[in-house]
N, C-alpha and C positions, 0 to 999 in steps of 0.2 A: 504495499498499500503505501510505504516512505519511496518506494523509489517510481513509481505511479505517478503521485505528488509532482514530486521533483518533473520527471518528465512532460508531464501535465503543463507546468510553468515555468520551463525551459522552451517548450513548444510555442502558446502563447508569447513567450516576449519575442523568440525569431520570429512569428508571425506579424508582428504590431512592429520591428526594427525592418524587417523586407517588405512589407505587404501595403504597412501606412504611413511613414516617415519618406521614402523616398517621390510620394505624389507633392511631398514639399519640396524636397531636397531639388527635383529635377523640370518641376513646374514652371519657371520661371529661366531664362536663357542667361547665358556669362557676357556674353559676349554686346555692350551697347549698340543701343540702333542709330549707327551710323555709317555710312562708308558707301550705302545707294544712294540714296538722296542727298545727307549733309555731309560735309566732308567730317574726319574726323575729328577731334584736337586733343588738346592735355586732358581737360577735363573727364573725356571719356578714357583715356588711359586710369585714371586716377578712378573712375566707373569699375573698369573691367577689376583694377586690385581688389575694390572692395567687392565688386559680386562675388569676386574669387574665395575669399574669405568667411565671406558668408556661407559660400558651397562645402567649405569645408567644416564650420561648424554645426550645421546644421545635418551633416555625412555624422556628425560625433555623436549627435544623437539616437539614430540607431546601432552604431558602433555599442555604447557605453550601454543602452540596452542589454546588448548580447552578454559584450562582458559582467555586467554587473547580474544577468538570470543564471551567467552558468558560475562566478564564484559561490551564490545561493544555491545550483543544483548540486555542486560539489559538498557542499557542506551539509546539504539535506541526505544525500548519497553517506557521508563519512559517518554523521550520525555526532553525536557529542564529543569525541578526541577534541582536546584540547588541544591538539596541536593540529587538530583542523579548522577551530575557533580562531585561534591564534594567526591562522596563514590567513582567512576568509577577514578578519580584522586589517591586515597588511593590506592585504590587496583592496579592500573597500575604502580603505585610506589614501594610499596611490592615486587609485580612479577619482575619488574625490576631489583631490590635492592636483591633478592633472586637470579634469575638469573648470576648479579654479583659477588655474592658471592661465588656458583658455580662450576662457569666456572673458577675465580682466582683457586681457591682450586683443579681442574683437570691441569688447568697449573704447579701449584708446583710440584702437584706428579708426572705427568709428565716427566719435567724436573731429577725430583728427581729418579724415575725407569729407565730414558734410559741414567739416567751418570752408574745408576747402572747393567745396562741389555751389558755395553758394554764388547765385548768380552776378556777375560780371567779378569772377575771379580775377583776384589778384597772383600770377604770378612771385612766391617768394623770395625766386634766384633775379630774377630780372624787374620785378614788379610794374609789369605792363601787359600781364596775359587777359587776353581778351578771351571768353569763354562762351562767347556771340557762337550762333551757327550759321555756316554759311551752305549752299548749293553748290553740287557738284556742277551743276551745270542749268541756265537760264533757262527760266519756261519758256512757251512758245509765244508770243505775243498773240493775244484773242482780245478781242471786243465783245463786252457783255454791254447789252442794252439796261437800262435802270430798273431795276423791278423786286417789286416787292420789299422797295424802301432803302435799298441799298444802290449805291450810288460807285461805279466799278471804272475804275481805270483800265488804262491799257501798259501793263508792265513790260518794257524796255528792256530789248538786248542788251543791252552797255549797262543795265542797273541805274542810270543816269537819274535827271528829269524826268518826271513827267505830268502830263495834259490830264487835267479831269474835269468833268463838270464842278465837282465838288471845289478845288480849286480855284476855279473859273469864282464861281459863286463867294467864297471866302475872298478872292483878291477885291471883286467890284463892293466888299464892302469893306475896305482897309483893313483886311486880315493877312497876317503874313505867317510864313513857315520858316519854323529854323532846327538848326540840326547840326551838332557837333562834329559829323561828317561832309556837311553842306552834301545831303543828297536827299533823296526821295522812296530809296529801295526798300521793300515791304522786308525782306530777308537779311536785311544787319541791322543792328539795338540802336547805332549810331546815325542812324537815318532815320525822316521823320515823313511818315507815308501817309494816305489817303486812301489806298486803296483797300474798298471793301467800306468803306465809312459809311454810315447810315444817315438817312436824308432829314432825318430828322435830330440826330448831332451835329450837323452843320444849322441848321437853321437855328437850333439851339444857340449856337457859339454867335450866328449872327445874329438875334436876339440879345444878348448881353452887352456884345460890341455895340450896337445902335442905341441900348440903354447906359451905357457909359459917357454916349456922345450925344446925347438927345438934350443936355442942358449948354451945348453948344461946347465943351469941355474937349480939350486934345486927349483920346484915349490909343496906345500903340498895344493893340494887342496879337500878341506871338501865339502860335503850335508850336509847343517845342517837344511833342509825342502824340503820335494818333495810331497806324494799326499794326506798324515795326513788331519786331518781333521782340523780345525782352519784355514785356508789359504784361498783364493780367488779360483774362480769357474777355470780359469787356472789351478792352484796348482791339484785342486781337477781332471782335465782332461788329469793330466801327459803332459802339454804344459809348465809346470813353475818347476824348482828348487833356492831354496838359495843356495849360494856358501856362508862359512863362510869368514871372514878379517883373520883370521888368522897368514897367513902367509905372510909377508911382498914385497917376491918377487912376487906371484901373483896378491897382490894389486896392485904394478907399473904397473905389466902387463896389466893389467883391465883398468888403467889411460889412458895405451898408446893405445888399442884397442877403447875409447870411444873418445880420447879427437881430432878426426877429424869431431866429428857428437857434430853437435850444441845440449846443454842442456836443459831439459824443467825441471824449478818448480815445484814440485808437494808435494802434502798432506806427503807422504811417503817418498821423496826424490828425487833425479836428477832423470830424466826418458830420457836414450838415445835410441830415435828409430832407424830403421834401419838400425841398425850398423852391414854393412860387417867386415868379418875376414873368411880366409880362405874359406870354400867352403860352409858358411851356415849366414844367415841373423838375427838378433837378436833384441828384444829390452832389453833392460838394464837398471834395474834401480838402481842406489847405494844408499840402506835405511842405509846408517850409521855403521851398522853394519854387512852387509853381501850381496853380489851382487845376487839382482833377475834377473836372466835372462830365458829369454821366446825366442823358436828357430821361429822363424815366418818360414822360408822358406831355404830349402839346397838348 
């Protein structure tokens, strides 16, 4: 009976280790998603290292289960012999110590790689490494007529300036674009793109710009962030823009716009929800160096 119970416990442990845990171990690929559409960069290399470490950590779980089961099985079979009990304790201790050291190393490496893989990662050696993703090839030029509230631009093979209905509307209302890379390419984080921006978003920005100038005040409204990569999904979907704080008149106007709405402190700055101005309703976040503006109703 004792041997039967030992074999049963050992069999269940091996079954769990071989059948259940591999689903966790092998469910995700080790290689980062790059090299086909996007060019691989140093961050992908760091991610690969992190994936490999996580793989071996997960793999250590079923191995540990088998070893624990084997130690328990030998202890049950050999009975209450003092030598067997002492040997089992030593083995259990060594295994627990190994797991502790492995998990400690994993925690340290995970913490470091998580810090390294932040957006706009800076190379600790060169001090200027950029983690932005870039396409391996330029998208084919295609023209999409405005529909369902989307204003599509025409991607250029050069990745340079683009011309769109949205850009034309903004220019007509003396609203300009600015970027550190002096470009409007959607797939570069140092550009400011309007590709795929929502019509309501454009109208909302125009509404604010016209409101600022309604009493004859000169307001310099500059969009510094659009649908380019590196922002939140709302930016990518064309529902948000960043407006720079380069003009004191516009800043004073925006402070007036949000003055009657209670602000909420979030990690990015101060968030004002359901701000009504003119014919639009906004979510506005004062992020220190710019206004994050989302039109949620018109």
